[in-house]
C-alpha positions in Angstrom: 189.3 58.7 7.9 185.6 58.3 7.7 185.8 55.5 10.3 187.8 57.7 12.6 185.3 60.6 12.1 182.4 58.2 12.8 184.0 57.0 16.0 184.5 60.6 17.1 180.9 61.5 16.5 179.8 58.3 18.2 181.9 59.2 21.2 180.6 62.7 21.3 177.0 61.4 21.2 177.8 58.9 23.9 179.2 61.7 26.1 176.3 63.9 25.3 173.8 61.2 26.3 175.7 60.5 29.5 175.6 64.2 30.3 171.9 64.3 29.6 171.4 61.3 31.8 173.4 62.9 34.5 171.5 66.2 34.2 168.2 64.3 34.3 169.2 62.5 37.4 170.3 65.8 39.1 166.9 67.4 38.0 165.1 64.5 39.6 167.1 64.8 42.8 166.3 68.6 43.0 162.7 68.0 42.3 162.6 65.4 45.1 164.4 67.8 47.5 162.0 70.6 46.6 159.0 68.3 47.0 160.3 67.2 50.4 160.8 70.9 51.4 157.4 71.8 50.1 155.9 68.9 52.1 157.8 70.1 55.3 156.6 73.6 54.7 153.0 72.5 54.3 153.3 70.4 57.4 154.9 73.3 59.3 152.1 75.6 58.2 149.5 73.1 59.4 151.4 72.6 62.7 151.5 76.4 63.1 147.8 76.7 62.5 147.2 74.0 65.1 149.5 75.8 67.5 147.7 79.1 66.8 144.3 77.4 67.3 145.4 75.8 70.5 146.8 79.1 71.7 143.5 80.8 71.0 141.6 78.1 72.7 143.9 78.3 75.7 143.4 82.1 75.9 139.7 81.7 75.8 139.9 79.0 78.5 142.0 81.3 80.6 139.5 84.2 80.2 136.7 81.8 81.1 138.6 80.6 84.1 139.2 84.1 85.4 135.5 85.0 84.9 134.5 81.8 86.7 136.9 82.6 89.6 135.4 86.1 89.9 132.0 84.5 90.1 133.2 82.0 92.7 134.7 84.8 94.8 131.4 86.7 94.6 129.4 83.6 95.5 131.7 83.0 98.5 131.0 86.6 99.8 127.3 86.1 99.1 127.2 82.8 100.9 129.0 84.2 103.8 126.4 87.0 104.2 123.6 84.4 103.7 125.1 82.3 106.5 125.0 85.4 108.8 121.4 86.1 107.8 120.4 82.5 108.4 122.1 82.6 111.8 120.2 85.8 112.7 116.9 84.3 111.5 117.5 81.1 113.5 118.1 83.3 116.6 114.8 85.2 115.8 113.0 81.9 115.5 114.3 80.8 118.9 113.1 84.2 120.3 109.7 83.9 118.7 109.3 80.3 120.0 110.2 81.6 123.5 107.7 84.4 123.1 105.0 82.0 122.0 105.7 79.9 125.1 105.3 83.0 127.2 102.1 84.2 125.4 99.9 81.5 127.1 101.2 82.6 130.5 100.6 86.3 129.7 97.1 85.6 128.5 96.2 83.8 131.7 97.5 86.9 133.6 95.9 89.6 131.4 92.3 88.4 131.7 92.1 88.8 135.5 93.8 92.2 135.0 91.2 93.3 132.5 88.4 92.2 134.9 90.0 94.2 137.8 90.4 97.2 135.5 86.7 97.1 134.6 85.7 96.8 138.3 87.9 99.8 139.1 86.4 101.8 136.3 82.9 101.0 137.3 83.6 102.0 140.9 85.2 105.2 139.8 82.2 106.2 137.7 79.8 105.5 140.6 81.8 107.9 142.8 82.4 110.5 140.1 80.3 113.5 139.0 77.2 111.9 137.5 77.5 113.3 133.9 76.5 111.2 130.9 75.7 108.3 133.3 73.7 106.3 130.8 76.5 106.4 128.2 79.2 105.5 130.7 77.2 102.6 132.3 76.5 101.2 128.8 80.3 101.3 128.2 80.9 99.3 131.3 78.2 96.7 130.3 79.8 96.4 126.9 83.2 95.7 128.4 81.8 93.0 130.7 80.1 91.3 127.8 83.3 91.3 125.8 85.1 89.4 128.5 83.2 86.2 127.8 83.4 86.5 124.0 85.4 83.7 122.4 85.8 85.5 119.1 87.8 88.3 120.7 91.5 88.0 121.5 92.8 88.9 124.9 94.7 91.8 123.2 91.5 93.2 121.8 89.7 93.0 125.2 92.6 94.8 126.8 92.5 97.5 124.0 88.8 98.1 124.6 89.4 98.6 128.3 92.2 101.0 127.6 90.0 102.9 125.2 87.4 103.3 127.9 90.0 104.6 130.3 91.1 107.1 127.7 87.5 108.3 127.2 87.1 108.8 130.9 90.3 110.7 131.1 89.2 113.1 128.2 86.0 113.9 130.1 88.1 115.8 132.6 89.3 118.2 130.0 86.1 118.9 128.1 83.4 121.5 128.4 80.2 119.8 127.3 76.5 120.6 126.8 73.9 117.8 126.4 70.2 117.2 126.9 68.6 115.0 129.5 65.9 114.7 132.1 65.9 115.2 135.8 63.4 114.9 138.7 62.9 118.4 140.1 60.5 118.7 143.1 59.1 115.3 142.2 58.4 116.2 138.6 60.5 114.8 135.6 61.7 117.8 133.7 63.7 118.2 130.4 66.9 120.0 131.2 70.2 121.1 129.5 73.3 119.9 131.4 76.4 122.0 131.4 79.6 120.0 132.3 82.9 121.6 133.0 85.3 118.7 133.1 85.0 117.2 136.6 85.0 120.5 138.2 81.3 121.3 137.9 78.0 119.9 136.6 75.0 122.1 136.3 71.6 122.0 134.7 69.0 124.4 133.5 65.4 123.6 132.5 64.5 124.2 128.9 62.5 127.3 129.9 65.6 128.6 131.8 63.5 129.2 134.9 65.2 126.6 137.2 69.0 126.1 137.4 70.9 123.7 139.7 74.3 122.2 140.3 75.7 118.9 141.6 76.6 119.0 145.3 79.3 116.4 146.1 78.7 116.7 149.8 75.0 116.2 149.5 75.4 113.6 146.8 72.6 115.3 144.8 71.6 118.3 142.6 70.7 121.5 144.5 68.8 124.4 143.0 70.8 127.6 142.5 69.7 131.2 142.9 67.9 132.2 139.7 69.3 135.7 139.5 72.9 134.8 140.3 73.6 131.9 137.9 70.8 131.8 135.3 72.6 133.9 132.7 76.0 132.4 133.5 74.8 128.8 132.9 72.9 129.9 129.8 76.0 131.5 128.4 78.1 128.5 129.3 75.7 126.2 127.4 76.1 128.5 124.3 79.9 128.4 124.7 79.9 124.5 125.0 77.8 124.4 121.8 80.2 126.8 120.1 77.5 129.3 119.7 79.4 132.0 121.7 83.0 132.9 122.2 84.9 131.7 125.3 84.5 134.1 128.3 84.9 134.2 132.0 81.9 132.8 133.8 80.8 132.9 137.5 79.8 129.4 138.3 79.1 127.4 141.5 82.3 125.3 142.0 83.0 123.3 145.1 86.1 124.2 147.0 89.0 121.7 146.6 89.5 119.4 149.5 92.8 118.7 151.3 94.5 115.5 150.3 94.0 112.7 152.8 
């Protein structure tokens, strides 16, 4: 009986040990499976992180690409405008070079023109009413001396001549009073000249006793009637000096001539 009980217990222990061994094997298998799953999960997480990182980098690259393309488009427009500007500048350079080639020709033509203009102006002054003759002759002499000056450009010489013409033109619209000297009856006298444009030129001695006017036909000054023009010339001198208001004056004026 005891032997049979012992066998029973031994068998039970054997079965229990076998069960334990089986359970241990199953536990090891589950742990292995779980470990593999954990490894895959970790690898998947790392892969996802890589994917997310690559996606972010791709998005940044796409943004940079779009930005660069906008800059490229802007540069294309800018370059197109620059090409037009360069083309215009090249055309202007060609025009300037052509003008430079023509300048020498123009300069050779302007100098003779300036000389002819000075000659004409000098002749005009000699035939004109003889007011401010010293000043006007000095201006002609100055223009002639400028012609031979190497430090003056042709343009400056031409400008000086035009300025002289302008001054002569303005004389015809001015009422002027100035002092001078005149030979009267063989005696040099100090006189006051009264100029009314190119219409009339009169004088009056400083003591107001003798008055006269330029006679174009005679080509000289002639004395005027003292009682008729003395006060008128005296008042005209005061008006020209802005010492009296403008008024109507009775003056000796030559009658206009018919055009030839």
